[in-house]
The first five atom37 places (N, CA, C, CB, O) and aatype in JSON, in Angstrom:
{
  "aatype": [12, 14, 16, 5, 4, 15, 14, 3, 10, 13, 7, 13, 0, 14, 19, 6, 15, 1, 11, 19, 6, 0, 0, 13, 3, 7, 7, 12, 9, 16, 15, 3, 0, 7, 0, 10, 10, 10, 7, 0, 16, 3, 11, 19, 9, 1, 10, 15, 3, 1, 13, 0, 0, 4, 13, 15, 1, 15, 0, 1, 0],
  "atom_mask": [
    [1, 1, 1, 1, 1],
    [1, 1, 1, 1, 1],
    [1, 1, 1, 1, 1],
    [1, 1, 1, 1, 1],
    [1, 1, 1, 1, 1],
    [1, 1, 1, 1, 1],
    [1, 1, 1, 1, 1],
    [1, 1, 1, 1, 1],
    [1, 1, 1, 1, 1],
    [1, 1, 1, 1, 1],
    [1, 1, 1, 0, 1],
    [1, 1, 1, 1, 1],
    [1, 1, 1, 1, 1],
    [1, 1, 1, 1, 1],
    [1, 1, 1, 1, 1],
    [1, 1, 1, 1, 1],
    [1, 1, 1, 1, 1],
    [1, 1, 1, 1, 1],
    [1, 1, 1, 1, 1],
    [1, 1, 1, 1, 1],
    [1, 1, 1, 1, 1],
    [1, 1, 1, 1, 1],
    [1, 1, 1, 1, 1],
    [1, 1, 1, 1, 1],
    [1, 1, 1, 1, 1],
    [1, 1, 1, 0, 1],
    [1, 1, 1, 0, 1],
    [1, 1, 1, 1, 1],
    [1, 1, 1, 1, 1],
    [1, 1, 1, 1, 1],
    [1, 1, 1, 1, 1],
    [1, 1, 1, 1, 1],
    [1, 1, 1, 1, 1],
    [1, 1, 1, 0, 1],
    [1, 1, 1, 1, 1],
    [1, 1, 1, 1, 1],
    [1, 1, 1, 1, 1],
    [1, 1, 1, 1, 1],
    [1, 1, 1, 0, 1],
    [1, 1, 1, 1, 1],
    [1, 1, 1, 1, 1],
    [1, 1, 1, 1, 1],
    [1, 1, 1, 1, 1],
    [1, 1, 1, 1, 1],
    [1, 1, 1, 1, 1],
    [1, 1, 1, 1, 1],
    [1, 1, 1, 1, 1],
    [1, 1, 1, 1, 1],
    [1, 1, 1, 1, 1],
    [1, 1, 1, 1, 1],
    [1, 1, 1, 1, 1],
    [1, 1, 1, 1, 1],
    [1, 1, 1, 1, 1],
    [1, 1, 1, 1, 1],
    [1, 1, 1, 1, 1],
    [1, 1, 1, 1, 1],
    [1, 1, 1, 1, 1],
    [1, 1, 1, 1, 1],
    [1, 1, 1, 1, 1],
    [1, 1, 1, 1, 1],
    [1, 1, 1, 1, 1]
  ],
  "atom_positions": [
    [[109.15, 49.44, 58.04], [108.12, 50.39, 57.6], [108.64, 51.35, 56.61], [107.55, 51.13, 58.76], [109.61, 52.06, 56.89]],
    [[108.05, 51.42, 55.47], [108.63, 52.21, 54.39], [108.64, 53.82, 54.84], [107.73, 51.94, 53.0], [107.76, 54.23, 55.59]],
    [[109.47, 54.53, 54.44], [109.38, 56.06, 54.43], [108.45, 56.65, 53.61], [110.57, 56.64, 54.07], [107.9, 55.94, 52.76]],
    [[108.2, 57.77, 53.7], [107.42, 58.68, 52.93], [108.3, 59.81, 52.22], [106.38, 59.29, 53.86], [107.74, 60.68, 51.54]],
    [[109.53, 59.78, 52.37], [110.6, 60.92, 51.85], [111.02, 60.55, 50.54], [111.96, 61.07, 52.76], [110.95, 59.38, 50.14]],
    [[111.47, 61.55, 49.81], [112.05, 61.46, 48.33], [113.62, 61.67, 48.82], [111.38, 62.82, 47.06], [113.92, 62.69, 49.44]],
    [[114.5, 60.78, 48.56], [116.06, 60.87, 48.86], [116.6, 62.08, 47.8], [116.93, 59.21, 48.52], [117.78, 62.4, 47.96]],
    [[115.94, 62.69, 46.86], [116.71, 63.43, 46.05], [116.15, 64.99, 46.28], [116.62, 62.85, 44.53], [116.89, 65.94, 46.03]],
    [[115.02, 65.14, 46.68], [114.43, 66.54, 46.81], [113.63, 66.74, 48.22], [113.39, 66.8, 45.55], [112.78, 65.93, 48.59]],
    [[113.9, 67.67, 48.81], [113.24, 68.08, 50.04], [112.39, 69.46, 50.03], [114.31, 68.17, 51.07], [112.79, 70.55, 49.62]],
    [[111.3, 69.18, 50.51], [110.35, 70.59, 50.53], [110.36, 71.14, 51.83], [0.0, 0.0, 0.0], [110.42, 70.46, 52.85]],
    [[110.29, 72.46, 51.81], [110.33, 73.25, 53.16], [109.05, 74.25, 53.07], [111.88, 74.15, 53.37], [108.39, 74.53, 52.07]],
    [[108.92, 74.69, 54.37], [107.75, 75.65, 54.14], [107.87, 76.85, 53.32], [107.32, 76.13, 55.33], [109.01, 77.3, 53.25]],
    [[107.06, 77.39, 52.75], [107.04, 78.58, 51.9], [107.6, 79.68, 52.63], [105.68, 78.93, 51.41], [107.53, 79.73, 53.85]],
    [[108.22, 80.69, 51.83], [108.85, 81.79, 52.55], [108.31, 82.93, 51.57], [110.61, 81.67, 52.72], [108.7, 83.04, 50.41]],
    [[107.26, 83.86, 52.24], [106.74, 85.1, 51.43], [106.1, 84.38, 50.16], [108.04, 86.27, 50.98], [106.39, 84.79, 49.04]],
    [[105.28, 83.39, 50.33], [104.56, 82.66, 49.33], [105.5, 82.02, 48.21], [103.55, 83.62, 48.69], [105.0, 81.72, 47.13]],
    [[106.7, 81.81, 48.43], [107.53, 81.16, 47.42], [107.96, 79.72, 47.84], [108.76, 82.03, 47.14], [108.24, 79.47, 49.01]],
    [[108.0, 78.87, 46.94], [108.15, 77.48, 47.21], [109.71, 77.53, 47.56], [107.68, 76.46, 45.91], [110.51, 78.33, 47.07]],
    [[110.01, 76.52, 48.49], [111.59, 76.41, 48.86], [111.73, 75.06, 48.86], [112.12, 77.04, 50.31], [111.06, 74.29, 49.55]],
    [[112.71, 74.71, 47.99], [113.07, 73.19, 47.83], [114.65, 73.06, 47.84], [112.44, 72.55, 46.35], [115.39, 73.95, 47.41]],
    [[115.13, 71.82, 48.39], [116.58, 71.87, 48.49], [116.91, 70.35, 48.02], [117.16, 72.3, 50.11], [116.1, 69.45, 48.23]],
    [[118.14, 70.12, 47.39], [118.53, 68.79, 46.95], [119.85, 68.65, 47.66], [118.62, 68.61, 45.34], [120.68, 69.56, 47.66]],
    [[120.02, 67.46, 48.27], [121.13, 67.15, 48.93], [121.98, 65.77, 48.27], [120.66, 66.96, 50.4], [122.55, 64.88, 48.9]],
    [[121.88, 65.89, 47.13], [122.59, 64.69, 46.47], [124.01, 64.86, 46.15], [121.94, 64.33, 45.21], [124.69, 63.93, 45.72]],
    [[124.5, 66.17, 46.37], [126.14, 66.3, 46.39], [126.62, 66.65, 45.23], [0.0, 0.0, 0.0], [127.49, 67.51, 45.14]],
    [[126.07, 65.96, 44.06], [126.78, 66.45, 42.85], [128.13, 66.09, 42.73], [0.0, 0.0, 0.0], [128.54, 65.0, 43.14]],
    [[128.91, 66.99, 42.17], [130.42, 66.68, 42.04], [131.11, 67.63, 42.9], [130.98, 66.81, 40.55], [131.61, 68.67, 42.5]],
    [[131.1, 67.12, 44.38], [131.77, 67.8, 45.34], [132.83, 67.02, 45.77], [130.96, 68.19, 46.37], [132.89, 65.86, 45.36]],
    [[133.93, 67.57, 46.76], [134.75, 66.78, 47.42], [134.65, 67.07, 48.98], [136.1, 66.96, 46.87], [134.2, 68.12, 49.44]],
    [[135.08, 66.08, 49.66], [135.08, 66.26, 51.15], [136.23, 66.87, 51.63], [134.93, 65.02, 51.86], [136.2, 67.32, 52.78]],
    [[137.34, 66.99, 50.89], [138.68, 67.4, 51.34], [138.82, 68.99, 51.14], [139.83, 66.59, 50.5], [139.82, 69.56, 51.59]],
    [[137.86, 69.68, 50.49], [138.18, 70.93, 50.24], [138.5, 71.71, 51.48], [137.18, 71.5, 49.52], [139.51, 72.41, 51.45]],
    [[137.83, 71.69, 52.49], [138.02, 72.36, 53.73], [139.26, 71.98, 54.37], [0.0, 0.0, 0.0], [139.65, 72.75, 55.25]],
    [[139.92, 71.02, 54.12], [141.28, 70.65, 54.67], [142.33, 71.29, 53.64], [141.46, 68.95, 54.81], [143.42, 71.65, 54.08]],
    [[142.05, 71.43, 52.35], [142.96, 72.12, 51.51], [142.78, 73.55, 51.82], [142.76, 71.82, 50.03], [143.83, 74.19, 51.92]],
    [[141.75, 74.15, 51.97], [141.48, 75.68, 52.47], [142.27, 75.79, 53.68], [139.85, 76.07, 52.83], [143.1, 76.68, 53.8]],
    [[142.06, 74.92, 54.61], [142.67, 75.35, 55.98], [144.11, 75.11, 55.94], [142.04, 74.55, 57.23], [144.79, 75.8, 56.69]],
    [[144.76, 74.18, 55.12], [146.21, 74.23, 55.05], [146.73, 75.29, 54.21], [0.0, 0.0, 0.0], [147.91, 75.61, 54.34]],
    [[145.88, 75.96, 53.25], [146.57, 76.97, 52.62], [146.58, 78.12, 53.35], [146.09, 77.23, 51.41], [147.53, 78.91, 53.31]],
    [[145.37, 78.32, 54.19], [145.24, 79.35, 55.07], [146.44, 79.39, 56.27], [143.82, 79.19, 55.65], [146.96, 80.44, 56.65]],
    [[146.75, 78.12, 56.74], [147.8, 77.96, 57.72], [149.25, 78.49, 57.27], [147.88, 76.48, 58.07], [150.01, 79.12, 57.99]],
    [[149.47, 78.12, 55.95], [150.58, 78.5, 55.38], [150.84, 79.97, 55.34], [150.59, 77.98, 54.19], [151.97, 80.44, 55.47]],
    [[149.64, 80.75, 55.14], [149.57, 82.16, 55.0], [149.89, 82.94, 56.27], [148.25, 82.52, 54.52], [150.73, 83.84, 56.3]],
    [[149.08, 82.48, 57.45], [149.16, 82.89, 58.69], [149.78, 82.39, 59.89], [148.21, 83.0, 58.91], [149.87, 82.91, 61.0]],
    [[150.3, 81.02, 59.38], [151.23, 80.34, 60.31], [150.49, 79.99, 61.52], [152.44, 81.2, 60.68], [151.14, 80.02, 62.56]],
    [[149.29, 79.67, 61.59], [148.33, 79.48, 62.77], [148.92, 78.46, 63.49], [146.86, 79.11, 62.41], [148.89, 78.6, 64.71]],
    [[149.52, 77.36, 63.0], [149.97, 76.05, 63.66], [151.06, 76.45, 64.47], [150.42, 74.88, 62.67], [151.06, 76.18, 65.68]],
    [[152.12, 77.15, 63.86], [153.11, 77.73, 64.57], [152.87, 78.36, 65.75], [153.67, 78.49, 63.9], [153.44, 78.08, 66.8]],
    [[151.9, 79.35, 65.56], [151.66, 80.57, 66.55], [150.97, 79.63, 67.62], [150.61, 82.02, 65.9], [151.26, 79.87, 68.79]],
    [[150.05, 78.56, 67.37], [149.47, 77.92, 68.34], [150.51, 77.11, 69.12], [148.41, 77.12, 67.8], [150.41, 77.11, 70.35]],
    [[151.38, 76.5, 68.63], [152.37, 75.63, 69.16], [153.24, 76.45, 70.1], [153.2, 74.96, 68.03], [153.62, 75.96, 71.16]],
    [[153.55, 77.57, 69.77], [154.41, 78.76, 70.66], [153.6, 78.85, 71.89], [154.52, 80.43, 69.9], [154.24, 79.28, 72.85]],
    [[152.36, 78.56, 72.11], [151.71, 78.83, 73.37], [152.22, 77.88, 74.52], [150.2, 78.69, 73.18], [152.1, 78.17, 75.71]],
    [[152.71, 76.87, 74.12], [153.18, 75.81, 75.07], [154.6, 75.75, 75.09], [152.64, 74.46, 74.74], [155.29, 75.67, 74.07]],
    [[155.07, 75.8, 76.37], [156.47, 75.87, 76.54], [156.95, 74.32, 76.44], [156.85, 76.61, 77.96], [156.23, 73.37, 76.75]],
    [[158.25, 74.22, 75.98], [159.01, 72.83, 75.8], [159.05, 72.3, 76.98], [160.43, 72.85, 75.27], [158.82, 71.09, 77.03]],
    [[159.32, 72.98, 78.17], [159.48, 72.0, 79.55], [158.29, 71.48, 79.91], [160.0, 72.72, 80.86], [158.38, 70.65, 80.81]],
    [[156.96, 71.73, 79.41], [155.78, 71.28, 79.83], [155.38, 69.85, 79.17], [154.81, 72.35, 79.55], [154.48, 69.1, 79.54]],
    [[156.31, 69.68, 78.08], [156.15, 68.29, 77.38], [156.72, 67.33, 78.1], [156.72, 68.18, 76.04], [156.2, 66.24, 77.83]],
    [[157.68, 67.24, 79.03], [158.44, 66.18, 79.73], [157.6, 65.44, 80.53], [159.53, 66.67, 80.55], [158.05, 64.51, 81.2]]
  ]
}
């Protein structure tokens, strides 16, 4: 059965009488940007090191 949707543009209910549309084609994006941001943040606040310090070495055995 064929669908009735357009893969390029989605329409939503109007907001305060204004037309709302969204396109989810992606354009020029990358999926690894979140990992890059997380890595840079981790270097600054040392979150991984602080999290690892929550576990004692004797518990690993």
